[in-house]
C-alpha positions in Angstrom: 102.7 83.8 75.6 105.0 80.4 75.5 108.0 82.5 73.6 107.9 84.5 76.8 108.4 81.7 79.0 110.2 80.5 77.1 112.6 84.0 76.7 112.7 83.9 80.8 113.9 80.2 81.5 116.3 79.7 78.4 118.5 82.5 79.9 119.0 81.0 82.7 119.8 77.7 81.9 122.5 78.8 80.7 123.9 80.9 83.5 127.0 80.5 84.1 126.9 81.1 88.8 130.5 80.2 89.3 130.6 83.2 88.3 128.4 85.2 90.2 129.5 87.7 92.5 128.7 86.7 95.9 131.9 89.2 97.1 128.7 91.9 96.1 126.0 90.7 97.6 128.2 90.6 100.7 129.6 93.9 100.2 125.8 95.5 99.5 124.2 92.9 103.2 127.3 94.9 105.1 125.8 97.3 104.1 122.7 97.0 105.1 123.8 95.4 108.3 125.1 98.7 109.6 121.7 101.0 108.9 119.6 98.5 110.3 121.9 99.2 113.2 121.8 103.0 112.5 117.6 102.4 113.0 117.7 100.8 115.4 120.8 103.3 118.1 117.8 106.1 116.3 114.3 104.8 117.0 112.4 106.7 118.5 108.3 105.1 119.0 107.0 107.4 117.2 108.2 105.6 113.5 109.6 102.4 113.4 112.6 103.5 111.0 114.0 99.7 111.9 111.3 97.6 111.6 111.3 99.6 107.5 114.6 99.5 107.3 114.0 95.0 108.4 111.2 95.2 106.2 112.6 96.5 103.0 115.9 94.3 103.3 114.1 91.6 103.9 111.7 91.9 100.6 114.9 93.6 99.1 116.6 90.0 99.4 113.7 88.5 97.0 113.9 92.0 94.5 117.8 90.9 94.1 116.8 87.0 93.3 114.0 88.5 90.3 116.2 90.6 88.7 119.4 88.6 88.9 117.9 85.6 86.8 115.7 88.2 84.6 118.6 89.1 81.5 119.1 92.3 81.4 118.7 91.9 78.0 114.9 91.6 78.0 114.9 94.8 80.7 116.8 96.6 78.0 113.4 96.0 75.5 112.1 98.1 77.0 113.6 101.3 77.9 111.8 103.2 76.0 109.1 102.1 78.3 110.9 102.8 81.5 112.1 106.4 79.7 108.0 107.3 79.1 107.4 105.7 82.8 110.1 107.9 84.4 109.0 111.2 82.7 104.7 110.3 83.6 106.0 109.4 87.3 107.4 112.9 87.1 104.3 115.0 85.8 102.1 112.9 88.6 104.3 114.0 91.4 104.7 117.9 89.2 101.2 118.5 88.3 98.5 115.4 90.4 97.3 117.3 93.0 94.3 115.0 94.0 92.6 111.1 92.8 94.9 108.0 94.2 97.9 109.6 92.4 99.1 112.8 93.2 102.1 114.9 94.1 103.7 115.3 97.8 106.1 117.8 99.5 108.3 118.1 102.4 110.1 120.8 103.0 108.5 122.6 100.5 110.0 120.9 98.0 107.5 118.5 96.0 109.5 115.0 95.1 107.1 112.3 96.5 104.0 110.8 95.0 102.4 109.6 97.1 99.6 106.7 96.3 96.7 106.5 99.1 95.5 108.6 101.5 93.9 111.5 102.0 95.8 114.5 99.3 93.8 117.2 102.1 95.6 115.9 105.2 98.0 117.5 105.6 101.5 116.0 107.7 98.4 113.1 109.0 98.3 111.5 105.3 98.7 108.0 105.7 99.3 107.3 102.1 102.4 105.3 100.6 105.4 107.7 99.6 107.6 107.1 97.2 110.0 109.5 95.3 110.5 109.1 91.6 113.5 110.3 91.1 114.7 106.7 92.5 112.6 105.3 89.7 113.9 107.7 87.0 117.7 107.1 87.3 117.6 103.9 87.0 115.4 104.6 84.0 117.5 106.8 82.4 120.4 104.0 83.4 118.8 101.6 80.8 117.9 103.7 78.9 121.5 105.4 77.7 122.6 102.0 78.0 120.3 100.4 75.4 120.6 104.1 72.6 124.6 103.7 72.9 124.0 100.2 71.8 122.2 100.9 69.5 123.4 103.7 67.8 127.0 101.8 68.1 127.8 101.8 64.5 126.5 106.1 64.3 128.5 106.5 67.7 131.0 108.6 65.6 128.0 111.3 64.3 127.7 114.6 66.6 123.9 113.9 66.2 124.2 110.8 68.8 125.8 113.1 71.4 122.8 116.1 70.8 120.2 113.6 70.3 121.0 111.6 74.0 122.0 115.6 75.5 117.3 116.1 74.9 117.1 112.9 75.8 118.6 113.6 79.2 117.2 117.0 80.0 113.1 116.3 79.7 113.2 114.3 83.0 117.2 116.9 84.4 113.9 120.1 83.6 111.6 118.0 85.6 113.7 117.0 88.8 114.5 120.6 89.0 111.2 122.3 89.0 110.4 120.1 91.8 113.0 121.3 93.4 115.6 118.7 93.6 118.6 120.9 92.4 121.0 117.9 93.6 119.4 114.8 92.0 119.4 116.8 89.4 123.1 117.1 89.5 123.6 113.2 90.0 121.8 113.1 87.2 123.6 115.1 84.6 126.9 113.1 86.0 125.1 109.7 85.7 125.2 111.0 81.9 128.5 112.5 81.9 129.9 109.6 83.2 127.6 107.6 81.0 128.8 109.0 78.0 132.2 109.1 78.2 133.0 105.3 78.4 130.4 105.3 74.5 132.4 105.5 72.2 130.9 109.3 71.2 134.6 110.6 70.0 137.2 112.9 72.5 136.8 115.2 69.6 132.5 116.3 70.4 133.9 115.3 74.7 136.5 118.1 74.7 135.1 121.0 73.4 132.4 120.3 75.6 134.1 119.6 78.6 136.3 122.8 78.2 133.6 125.0 78.0 131.3 123.5 79.7 134.2 123.3 83.4 134.5 127.5 82.8 130.6 127.8 82.4 129.9 125.6 85.7 132.2 128.3 87.0 130.7 131.2 85.8 127.4 129.5 86.8 128.3 128.6 90.3 129.4 132.4 90.4 125.9 133.7 89.1 124.0 131.5 91.8 125.7 133.8 94.8 124.1 137.2 92.5 121.4 139.3 93.6 119.7 139.2 90.8 120.3 135.7 89.5 116.2 134.3 88.3 118.0 129.7 88.6 117.0 129.3 91.4 114.8 130.4 93.9 115.1 132.4 97.5 115.5 129.7 99.7 118.3 127.1 96.8 120.2 130.4 97.0 120.0 131.2 100.6 121.6 127.4 101.3 124.2 128.2 98.9 125.8 131.0 100.4 125.1 129.0 103.5 127.4 126.8 103.0 129.8 129.6 102.4 128.7 132.6 105.3 127.8 130.0 107.8 127.8 132.8 110.4 125.2 134.9 108.0 122.5 132.2 108.0 122.9 130.5 111.1 119.2 129.4 110.4 120.0 127.9 107.3 123.5 127.0 108.5 122.6 124.9 111.9 121.6 121.3 109.9 125.2 121.2 108.8 126.8 123.0 111.7 125.6 120.4 114.2 126.2 117.7 112.1 130.2 118.8 112.2 129.9 118.7 115.9 128.7 114.9 115.6 130.6 113.8 113.6 132.7 115.9 115.4 132.2 114.2 119.4 132.7 110.6 118.0 136.5 111.2 117.6 138.2 108.6 116.8 136.8 105.4 117.5 133.0 106.6 117.7 130.0 106.3 121.4 130.0 102.6 120.6 131.5 101.0 123.2 131.6 104.0 125.5 129.1 103.7 128.8 127.8 106.6 127.8 126.1 105.5 123.6 123.6 108.2 123.7 124.2 109.7 120.1 123.0 113.8 122.0 124.8 115.0 119.1 123.2 113.6 116.1 120.4 113.7 118.4 119.1 118.2 117.4 120.8 117.0 113.5 117.4 116.9 110.8 116.3 113.9 108.8 119.2 112.0 110.8 117.3 108.7 109.4 117.8 109.7 106.2 119.6 112.3 104.5 122.0 112.6 107.7 122.2 109.6 108.6 126.3 109.7 108.1 126.1 111.9 110.8 125.3 109.6 112.8 127.3 106.8 111.7 130.4 108.5 112.5 129.4 109.6 116.0 128.2 105.9 117.0 131.5 104.3 115.3 134.0 107.5 115.0 136.3 108.7 112.6 137.3 104.7 112.3 134.1 103.3 111.1 133.5 106.1 109.4 136.4 105.2 107.4 135.5 101.9 107.6 131.9 102.5 106.4 133.5 104.4 103.2 135.7 101.4 102.3 132.8 99.3 101.7 131.4 101.8 99.1 134.1 102.2 97.6 134.8 98.4 97.2 131.3 98.5 95.3 131.9 100.8 92.9 134.7 99.0 92.4 132.8 95.3 92.1 130.4 97.3 89.6 133.1 98.4 87.5 134.4 95.1 87.9 131.3 93.8 85.9 131.7 95.8 83.8 134.9 94.3 82.5 134.4 91.2 82.4 130.3 92.3 81.0 129.5 89.5 77.9 128.9 92.3 75.6 128.2 96.3 75.4 124.5 96.7 76.8 125.7 94.7 79.5 128.8 97.0 79.9 127.1 100.5 79.8 124.4 98.9 82.3 126.9 98.5 84.9 129.5 101.1 84.3 126.4 103.7 85.1 125.3 101.7 88.1 128.9 102.2 89.8 128.7 105.8 88.5 125.9 106.0 90.0 126.3 105.0 93.4 129.5 106.9 93.6 128.4 109.5 92.7 125.1 110.0 95.2 127.5 108.8 97.8 130.1 111.0 97.0 127.5 113.8 97.1 125.6 112.6 100.5 129.2 113.3 102.3 130.1 116.1 100.4 127.0 117.8 102.3 127.7 116.1 105.7 130.8 117.2 106.1 129.5 120.9 104.4 132.5 119.8 102.1 128.9 121.1 99.3 126.2 122.4 99.9 122.8 121.5 102.2 121.0 119.7 99.5 119.2 116.8 99.9 120.8 113.1 98.8 119.8 110.4 100.9 122.7 107.7 101.8 121.9 104.2 98.9 121.4 101.2 101.2 121.5 103.7 104.9 119.6 106.1 104.5 115.6 105.0 105.5 113.4 104.8 102.6 111.3 101.4 102.0 110.7 102.6 98.2 114.3 103.9 97.5 116.2 101.0 99.2 114.5 98.6 96.8 115.2 99.9 93.5 118.8 99.8 94.7 118.7 96.7 95.6 117.8 96.0 92.3 119.7 97.6 91.0 122.5 95.0 92.0 120.2 92.7 90.7 120.6 93.4 87.5 125.3 93.6 88.7 125.2 90.0 89.1 122.4 88.8 86.0 125.8 90.7 84.6 127.5 88.8 86.2 125.8 85.7 85.7 126.7 86.1 81.5 130.8 86.6 81.1 132.6 87.5 78.2 134.1 84.0 77.6 131.1 82.2 76.1 130.5 84.7 73.6 133.4 85.1 72.4 133.3 81.0 72.5 130.2 80.9 69.9 131.4 85.1 67.7 134.3 82.4 66.7 132.2 79.7 65.2 129.7 82.1 63.6 132.9 84.3 62.5 134.6 80.4 61.1 131.1 79.4 59.1 
């Protein structure tokens, strides 16, 4: 017990608090302030979106502090447990139908876990719910960062890459069966980004890229065909609706209404208008979650939307900057993984809202309503801050001292 306490306390004494990335924290809470304001605008009285968001950011600050002070090397030691926990949560979500913890579905998608409540109560079930895939994403970042760190001396062996692909495919398959195509794509992209910066030789990556891109094009054509078997019928129709909205008006209405709401925001939005009601957003389902960017565009207009995108871009750049200054390979991989995850999820969410991508349900990080999802992302911000507290200079000095012995 004494060794455990010392392992937690000693790193705190050695942190360089001058190197803390205050700009990262400020950027996150600027995004959070916009999110809280939007929940205030969208709050309809039936569900307290505002209350949940304020609670998330209030409790989230404590989460940030905890992970900012918790040495990421200690967290990474639990990489196997983190991976198995993620797999376990996905299995509960997929197969458990009763008891204290069980899987739960919304809109025919079984992506949530309920704790407590009544499994037979239908939409009136008051149990606490969360998406296990949010936890799985951060667990995979920690797992692959530690995995490639352990395999650094053998990174040029093909089995290192192939084994990592197997580790990636297991949770991806379970997420895909929920069905959650968008999160599955994010996980694959996240894995690809971490492999790219891991040091795996390009002689392995290049052939995969050269064959993978045409294969993806072929798959895109295949899933649109009547005889395809990879996607469920409603998933295929969503894909087709994004290409031919006039043929599937009942499926394209969400993105069509979102486009109309965004257009109504104009250049400056309705925040300064006499009539501040978000009339267009009113007709967009899940506007407080997956389609929150619609409300942002109508309220703040093109200029406000651009500012929000710039804030997200700054957040990703700051994560990559922390990665570049990390004290070691492990910290660099974790920071790059977190930055990549935020970038991919923001791109896909805004791409869906603006009809650039097929309609797939995925929240906008730090913006969408959701207590558990927000706490997970704020925990990742805490990890980035911890990496920034341990700059590379000290390690270089220590390394030089050992080399001189």
